[in-house]
C-alpha positions in Angstrom: -9.3 -17.7 3.3 -9.1 -14.3 1.7 -6.6 -12.1 3.7 -6.6 -8.9 1.7 -8.8 -6.0 2.6 -11.1 -8.0 4.9 -12.4 -7.9 8.4 -13.7 -11.0 10.1 -16.0 -10.9 13.1 -15.0 -13.6 15.6 -12.3 -14.9 17.9 -8.9 -14.2 16.4 -7.5 -17.4 17.8 -10.0 -19.5 15.8 -9.5 -17.4 12.7 -5.6 -17.5 12.9 -5.7 -21.3 13.1 -6.9 -21.3 9.5 -4.2 -19.0 8.2 -0.8 -20.1 6.7 2.5 -19.2 8.3 3.8 -15.6 7.7 0.5 -14.4 6.1 1.3 -10.8 7.1 4.3 -8.6 6.9 3.2 -6.2 9.6 1.1 -6.8 12.7 0.3 -3.8 14.9 -2.1 -4.0 17.8 -2.9 -3.2 21.5 -4.1 -6.1 23.6 -7.7 -5.6 24.9 -6.9 -5.8 28.6 -7.8 -2.4 30.1 -11.4 -3.4 31.1 -10.5 -7.0 32.1 -13.1 -8.4 29.7 -10.7 -10.3 27.4 -7.3 -10.5 29.1 -6.7 -10.2 32.9 -3.5 -8.1 33.3 -2.9 -9.8 36.7 -2.5 -13.4 35.4 -3.0 -13.8 31.6 0.4 -12.1 30.7 2.4 -14.4 33.0 4.4 -17.2 31.6 1.9 -19.9 30.5 -1.0 -17.4 30.7 -3.8 -17.0 28.1 -1.9 -14.3 26.2 0.9 -16.8 25.6 -1.3 -18.8 23.3 -2.5 -15.8 21.4 0.9 -14.3 20.9 2.4 -17.6 19.8 -0.2 -17.8 17.0 0.2 -14.1 16.1 4.0 -14.8 15.8 3.3 -17.7 13.5 1.3 -15.7 10.9 3.2 -12.4 11.2 6.7 -11.3 10.1 7.1 -8.2 12.4 4.8 -7.5 15.4 4.3 -4.2 17.2 2.5 -4.4 20.5 1.4 -1.2 22.3 0.5 -1.3 26.0 -1.6 1.4 27.6 -2.5 2.2 31.2 0.4 0.5 32.7 1.2 1.8 36.1 -0.9 1.8 39.2 -0.2 4.1 42.2 1.3 1.3 44.2 3.4 0.1 41.2 1.2 -2.8 40.3 0.8 -3.8 36.6 4.1 -2.1 35.7 6.2 -5.3 35.5 4.2 -7.5 33.2 5.8 -5.8 30.2 9.2 -6.9 31.4 7.9 -10.4 32.0 6.8 -10.4 28.4 10.2 -9.4 27.2 12.0 -12.0 29.4 9.7 -14.8 28.2 9.7 -13.7 24.5 11.4 -16.9 23.3 8.6 -19.0 25.0 6.1 -17.1 22.9 8.1 -17.9 19.7 9.1 -14.3 19.2 12.4 -12.3 19.4 12.5 -8.8 20.6 13.8 -6.5 17.9 13.4 -3.1 19.5 11.6 -1.2 22.2 10.0 2.2 21.1 8.9 4.9 23.5 5.6 6.8 22.8 5.1 10.2 24.3 1.5 11.2 24.6 0.9 14.9 24.2 -2.6 14.3 25.5 -2.3 11.9 28.3 -5.1 9.7 29.8 -6.4 11.1 33.1 -5.4 9.7 36.4 -8.3 8.0 38.1 -8.9 5.2 40.6 -5.6 3.5 41.1 -4.0 4.7 37.9 -1.4 7.4 37.7 -1.2 10.0 34.8 1.3 8.3 32.5 2.4 10.2 29.4 4.8 7.5 28.2 3.9 4.1 26.7 5.9 1.2 25.2 5.7 -0.2 21.7 7.5 -3.5 21.7 8.6 -4.7 18.3 9.1 -8.4 17.8 10.2 -10.7 15.0 7.7 -13.5 14.2 8.6 -17.2 14.4 11.5 -18.2 12.3 12.1 -14.6 11.0 15.7 -13.6 10.7 17.4 -10.2 11.0 18.3 -10.2 7.3 16.4 -7.1 6.3 16.6 -5.7 2.8 18.8 -2.7 2.0 15.6 -0.6 1.6 14.4 -1.6 5.1 17.8 -0.8 6.6 17.7 2.7 5.1 14.2 3.2 6.6 15.5 2.1 10.0 18.0 5.0 9.9 15.2 7.6 9.4 12.7 6.7 12.2 13.1 7.6 15.9 12.7 5.2 18.7 11.0 7.9 20.8 8.1 9.6 19.0 5.2 11.8 20.0 1.5 11.0 19.4 -1.2 13.6 19.3 -4.2 11.9 17.7 -6.6 10.2 20.0 -9.4 7.7 19.0 -11.7 6.6 21.8 -15.3 7.3 20.7 -17.7 7.0 17.9 -21.3 8.1 17.5 -22.7 4.7 18.2 -19.8 2.7 19.7 -17.5 3.6 22.6 -14.2 1.7 22.9 -12.5 1.3 26.2 -8.9 1.4 25.0 -7.7 4.4 22.9 -5.3 3.8 20.0 -3.1 6.4 18.4 -2.9 6.6 14.6 0.8 7.4 14.8 1.6 3.9 16.1 0.5 1.8 13.1 1.8 4.6 10.9 5.2 4.2 12.4 5.1 0.4 12.2 3.9 0.3 8.6 6.3 3.1 7.5 9.3 1.1 8.8 8.3 -2.5 8.0 5.8 -2.2 5.2 7.1 -3.3 1.8 5.5 -3.7 -1.7 2.6 -6.1 -1.5 2.4 -6.1 2.3 -0.7 -7.0 4.2 -1.1 -5.2 7.6 -2.8 -7.3 10.3 -4.6 -6.4 13.6 -6.0 -9.4 15.5 -7.9 -7.2 17.9 -8.9 -4.5 15.4 -11.7 -2.7 17.4 -12.6 0.5 15.6 -10.1 -0.2 12.9 -7.4 2.4 13.4 -4.6 0.2 12.2 -6.6 -1.0 9.2 -7.6 2.6 8.2 -4.0 3.8 8.4 -2.9 0.8 6.3 -5.4 1.7 3.6 -4.5 5.4 3.8 -0.8 4.4 3.2 -1.7 2.2 0.2 -1.4 -1.2 1.9 -3.9 -4.1 2.1 -5.3 -5.0 5.5 -6.8 -7.9 7.5 -8.5 -7.5 10.8 -10.4 -9.6 13.4 -12.8 -8.3 16.0 -14.8 -10.4 18.5 -17.4 -7.7 19.3 -20.1 -8.0 16.6 -21.4 -4.5 17.0 -18.0 -2.8 16.7 -16.9 -5.2 14.0 -20.0 -4.5 11.8 -19.5 -0.7 12.1 -15.8 -1.0 11.3 -16.6 -3.0 8.2 -19.0 -0.3 7.1 -16.5 2.5 7.6 -13.7 0.7 5.6 -15.8 -0.3 2.6 
């Protein structure tokens, strides 16, 4: 299967099963859970939940994985602990936590319903299955330059024809690719949506590979990236 500069419409689990180990240097994504249509935040992120299966496969095909979580905290504190569960159970997913970055949102999402206004988000950085800490000299130099707390100002939530339920900030894949991208890298987003990660990869001179299960969003993303 071609994995350079390609977007596939379909279930990422089925597609990833066809890919060889460590197909991608950088994987940057936000799980589609905010509307409950794909992952249920109340059960699918627990040990043995559905997300376990997906992340295990993502870890097999990816060298370094950055996972951004949005809309974390409810007014009664619910939904705020699943991210800690993910860290504690990392080895069960086949990943190893490398770092935890903090994202400050200059333009925060509004508080509504049971959700509080939360201007901070996590970007968890994991190593894929079997990946060691033996980074190159060039990569170690890049580590010294980036900050583990960074501000985001861009905001992608709407299109003319398609509305996405989870916004994604361009600075997130830009940070991941800037630190972990290397010559010949392919950047991967298994839930690519409107293609923010892929567009940033292309802008930065890297090849990309994305998967999106919604045919309407997928087709429009393909048209925009051609």
